[in-house]
VEXDREN-930841 format. One record per residue (C-alpha): x, y, z. Coordinates in steps of 0.02 Angstrom, whole numbers, padded with zeros to 5 digits, always signed. Example, Ala and Ser with C-alpha at 12.3 -4.5 7.8 and 13.67 -1.06 7.14 Angstrom:
2
+00615-00225+00390 +00684-00053+00357 
# end
This chain:
295
-02642+00301-01659 -02697+00208-01496 -02654+00043-01586 -02479+00105-01616 -02458+00161-01440 -02527+00003-01376 -02408-00100-01482 -02259+00005-01425 -02313-00017-01242 -02326-00209-01270 -02152-00218-01349 -02071-00120-01205 -02164-00231-01078 -02098-00378-01171 -01918-00312-01169 -01937-00278-00983 -01991-00453-00947 -01845-00531-01046 -01730-00420-00954 -01799-00471-00776 -01786-00658-00837 -01611-00636-00885 -01569-00543-00713 -01662-00685-00627 -01558-00822-00722 -01397-00726-00682 -01452-00710-00497 -01495-00891-00487 -01330-00940-00573 -01234-00835-00445 -01313-00891-00289 -01315-01076-00348 -01132-01078-00381 -01044-01129-00215 -00883-01050-00262 -00953-00884-00292 -01045-00889-00127 -00878-00931-00041 -00794-00794-00130 -00931-00666-00096 -00909-00726+00096 -00716-00702+00087 -00742-00519+00013 -00869-00480+00149 -00741-00538+00276 -00603-00430+00199 -00727-00289+00203 -00747-00315+00388 -00553-00306+00408 -00541-00163+00289 -00498-00017+00416 -00381-00136+00511 -00270-00189+00371 -00148-00049+00390 -00098-00103+00565 -00031-00266+00532 +00055-00199+00364 +00137-00059+00481 +00193-00191+00602 +00274-00294+00459 +00359-00133+00398 +00432-00102+00568 +00492-00273+00599 +00570-00293+00424 +00648-00123+00432 +00719-00159+00596 +00809-00316+00521 +00863-00205+00377 +00945-00090+00513 +01012-00225+00622 +01101-00328+00501 +01223-00200+00439 +01253-00135+00611 +01306-00315+00668 +01412-00339+00518 +01511-00184+00575 +01538-00248+00753 +01549-00439+00725 +01673-00544+00626 +01641-00605+00452 +01593-00779+00511 +01420-00707+00566 +01382-00649+00393 +01284-00812+00349 +01167-00792+00502 +01145-00599+00454 +01094-00651+00284 +00951-00752+00358 +00902-00604+00468 +00888-00497+00319 +00791-00633+00226 +00663-00623+00372 +00660-00434+00353 +00628-00448+00164 +00484-00570+00192 +00402-00461+00328 +00426-00311+00222 +00356-00394+00059 +00200-00455+00172 +00177-00276+00226 +00166-00220+00046 +00050-00357-00003 -00068-00299+00142 -00059-00122+00088 -00098-00172-00096 -00249-00285-00035 -00318-00135+00059 -00297-00036-00097 -00375-00156-00207 -00517-00177-00091 -00547+00013-00095 -00541+00016-00284 -00661-00132-00312 -00788-00105-00166 -00778+00068-00089 -00844+00232-00161 -00755+00334-00285 -00683+00457-00151 -00607+00311-00062 -00506+00240-00206 -00325+00267-00212 -00232+00351-00344 -00122+00274-00484 +00029+00337-00390 -00017+00233-00239 -00025+00065-00340 +00134+00114-00429 +00216+00149-00256 +00162-00024-00184 +00212-00110-00345 +00375-00028-00351 +00410-00074-00168 +00351-00250-00200 +00468-00278-00349 +00616-00205-00244 +00584-00321-00105 +00571-00478-00219 +00732-00423-00301 +00821-00403-00139 +00757-00572-00082 +00826-00653-00237 +00998-00561-00205 +00995-00637-00029 +00957-00813-00093 +01104-00795-00215 +01205-00742-00068 +01159-00884+00050 +01192-01010-00084 +01329-00931-00191 +01284-00981-00371 +01323-00813-00460 +01473-00701-00474 +01497-00539-00387 +01433-00436-00538 +01266-00525-00540 +01250-00495-00356 +01291-00319-00365 +01160-00294-00511 +01024-00374-00407 +01068-00270-00251 +01060-00108-00356 +00905-00152-00449 +00809-00180-00291 +00865-00018-00218 +00823+00077-00370 +00639-00003-00366 +00632+00046-00182 +00683+00225-00229 +00544+00229-00373 +00415+00156-00266 +00452+00284-00127 +00455+00430-00250 +00279+00371-00307 +00225+00368-00124 +00292+00549-00104 +00199+00598-00259 +00039+00524-00194 +00052+00594-00008 +00111+00772-00045 -00037+00843-00135 -00153+00774+00002 -00042+00850+00145 -00024+01011+00056 -00216+01036+00026 -00238+01006+00209 -00111+01142+00250 -00003+01011+00334 -00121+01020+00481 -00191+00833+00467 -00094+00702+00564 -00152+00573+00441 -00087+00646+00286 +00072+00715+00376 +00114+00534+00430 +00094+00475+00254 +00208+00601+00181 +00341+00590+00311 +00342+00399+00295 +00362+00421+00113 +00496+00542+00126 +00594+00434+00246 +00580+00284+00132 +00645+00393-00010 +00793+00451+00083 +00826+00273+00142 +00820+00208-00031 +00947+00331-00083 +01068+00270+00046 +01031+00091-00015 +01075+00142-00196 +01236+00223-00137 +01284+00078-00031 +01236-00045-00177 +01347+00055-00303 +01502+00014-00193 +01467-00174-00208 +01527-00187-00397 +01683-00283-00429 +01763-00143-00513 +01746-00027-00359 +01890-00039-00233 +01837-00139-00074 +01744-00022+00042 +01649-00137+00155 +01635-00022+00297 +01567+00120+00198 +01443+00004+00112 +01379-00063+00283 +01374+00112+00348 +01259+00169+00205 +01155+00012+00224 +01137+00052+00409 +01082+00226+00364 +00958+00167+00239 +00885+00035+00364 +00868+00172+00498 +00773+00281+00379 +00659+00147+00325 +00629+00100+00522 +00584+00280+00553 +00474+00289+00403 +00386+00120+00455 +00346+00189+00628 +00251+00339+00535 +00162+00210+00428 +00112+00108+00584 +00047+00270+00661 -00043+00309+00501 -00143+00139+00520 -00192+00186+00698 -00250+00359+00634 -00349+00285+00495 -00435+00155+00609 -00482+00291+00725 -00545+00400+00586 -00647+00257+00519 -00734+00243+00686 -00758+00420+00727 -00783+00487+00553 -00665+00609+00460 -00630+00784+00507 -00754+00889+00420 -00654+01048+00431 -00514+00980+00320 -00523+01054+00140 -00491+00888+00065 -00639+00812+00159 -00756+00952+00111 -00704+00928-00074 -00748+00747-00065 -00917+00788+00017 -00951+00911-00122 -00905+00769-00254 -01028+00658-00170 -01164+00791-00150 -01157+00790+00041 -01161+00945+00148 -01020+00930+00272 -01105+01038+00396 -01226+00947+00504 -01314+01109+00555 -01357+01143+00371 -01403+00966+00343 -01512+00879+00471 -01505+00712+00381 -01315+00705+00388 -01293+00534+00466 -01138+00441+00528 -01152+00330+00362 -01132+00492+00261 -00966+00529+00355 -00902+00352+00323 -00942+00372+00142 -00808+00505+00117 -00669+00383+00167 
# end
């Protein structure tokens, strides 16, 4: 009996040694690979910038939306000769808007890969960013076709409408992601309220863009002024929504530094999921690191 137990223990020890050797080889390979070391360094730097990524993305949103608003306004008050320059103004807006969505997705991707489960964003959030990104790329393609006219009016109208539809779908996904959080906090939390208001304004602006794009089809009678007016309203809604997203970025940075509000129902639920007592009076070991873990 003792011989059997000794043999079993010996086998287990050998398996453990093999496992440790394998881990050591993997560890040596990873730390001996210069590219992996560089990649790890880059991710560490991204981690250091994690709470600040929303601010540059918010600024890009505001500047891009400002171009979306200014171009149709100038079209309504200037002559048609200014259209070429306005197309480049819109192109600058698209570039900034797309850069904003790339920064937002970078932040979400980092949270999904390197933060705790409570900090990971929902599928609706990813769907929203991807939808807005596709919309921005389609609108950029539309503007390139306008600047270098190589396509007929029907193709241009299809690109314009398609981009507006993706803007609408992405904004709707943002609303679906933001509303449950704001509702669970009783609409008392500035952070979740800013996310919801920004998403709703994007949704409304996208609806105006769809209405304006539908007037650009060749079989629709010429209605340039209403089309520009609808584009102006859409840009104005995007500009207001972008201001809320920029405000959201500053709120998230402040919350990251101070820690979340432990009185919010959503935060208390996340603490419960992590096995943390959110009341410091009941948990003398509750540290700032625990607060940051519920982000």
